[in-house]
N, C-alpha and C positions, 0 to 999 in steps of 0.2 A: 826806461821802457814805458811806452805808452799803452794805455788800456786798449786791447784790440776790439772790445765791445763797448757800445754806449750803454752801459748797464744802468745808468740813472734813468733812462727812458723806458726800460723794460718793466713790465708788470711783475709782480711776485711770482705768479704762475709761470711766466716766461723765463724768469731767472732760474726757478727750480727745474724746469724742463731742460734748459741749457746745461745746468749742473749735472743732471742725470745723463744727458748725452755725452758730456765730457768724461764723466766717470766710466761710462760704457766704452768709450773709445780708448781711454787709458788702459782699461782691462784688456781690450782686444789687442793692443800693442804690447802687452806683457809687462806694463809698469805696475798695474794693480792686480792683487789676488783676492781682495776682500771688498766689502762695501763700506768699510770704515773710511776715516779720513785718509787721504793719499800719502800723508807724510811718512808713515812707517814703511809702506810698500815701496815708495820712492827711495827711501834710505837703503832698503835691501838691494834694490836694483843698482844704486850707485856703488855700494861696497862690493857686491858680487861682480860687477863689470870691472871695477878697478883692480881687484885682486884675484880674479878667476875662481872665486868661491862658488860652490854649488848650493843653490837655494834649496832648503828643505821643504817638504810638503807642509801645508798649514797645520797638519796634525802633529808635527814634530814637537815634542815637549821640551821647553827650556832653551832651545836654540833655533836660529833662523837659517844658518848656513854652516857649511864645513869646507875646509880647505883640502888640498891634495894629501896632506899629512894626517888628516882626520881630526884636526883641531876644530872645536865647535865655537861658533860666534853667535852671541845674542846681539841683534842690531836694533838700535834705538834712534829715532829721529824726533826732533822738536822744531816746530815752526815758530819763530819769534815774529810777532806782528806788532803793529803800532799799539794795539789794544792790550797785548800781553808780552811786551818786550822783556820783562824781567823774569818771567817764569821759564826755568830751564829744567823743570822736573820731567824725567822720562816717564813713559808708561810703567805700570807695575812690573816688578821683577819677582817672579814666583819661585819658590823652592830654592832659594839661594844657598841654604844650608846643605843641599844635596848635590852641589856642583853641576848645575844644569848646562853650563857652558864653560869654556876655557878663557874666552876673551869677550869683552863688551866692545862693540864698535858703535860709536855715537856720532851723530852729525846734527849741527844746528843750521837751519836754513832761514832765510828772511821771508817777508811777505810774498815774494815772487818765486820762491823755491830756489833761490841762489844760495850756494853753499857759503856759510859764514866761517864755520870751523868744523873740523872732524878729527876724531882720535880713535885709536885702538888701545885698550888697556886690559891687563890681566884681571881675572876675577878677584884677586886679592885686593886690588884697588877698589873695586866695586863693594866688596864686603866692608872694607874700612870706611868707606864714604856713604854707606847706605843706612837708612833707618827703618826698623820694622813698622808696619802699619797693621795693627791687630785686626781691625774690622774688615780688611780685604785679604788677610792672610798673605801678605806680600811685603816687599821692601820698596822704599822709594829712593831714587837716586837723582842727583842734579848734575847736569853738565856745566859746572861753573868754570870760569876762566882759569882758576888755579890748577885745574886738572892737567892742563897742557904744560905746566911747569914741572910736573912730577917726572923723575928720570925713567920710570918704567912705562910711561905713556908715550905712545908714538903718534906724533902729529901727522895726519894724512890729509890735511886740508887741500893741498895742491893736487893730490891724486884724485880726490873726489871732484874738485873743480874741473879737472881735465875731462873726466867722464861726463860730467853735467854739460860741458860745452859741446860734446859729441853725441848727446843722448838721442837725438833724432836719427842720426845715421846708424847708431847701434841698435835701435829698436824700431827700425823702419817696418811699417806694416807689411805683411806677407804679399799683399796685392802690389805694393810699390816695389818690393824686392823682385817680384816676377817680371816687372817691366824693365828692370835694369839689364 
């Protein structure tokens, strides 16, 4: 994939303005819900589209989506870049001892947001593989390759790749939908 922008020629202010515009457009299209890095929101969209889960409101504590049977999913995404290829630590998991979710759905994407690997695992796997972080009152969890070899973990890489390949048609802006 080639870079659609000649970013090396842009000034810092122009780069930041472009980033802001891109983030606003992704929010308008329903990919983003926050002003944070787009990785987590993109992961939520991929999983919810792939499995028909309902995204929770931002205020939902401990989980990001639910399925039709009422099972709760904490969704984590990690972007592996040339600068941080080895770091697979997810964002903080809070209140793990209170069963805030039933399953963790995790996805690794590359520099260009292409799905590398994705999995769904029960909370028991997360508990067994997490470490407490006292100063943030949370747990840290890493999406290491050996996770995918565990019998209770479901590899859903192909399902998320299929959704990612159709993301534009799935999240077509309402203006474009009206023209169809």
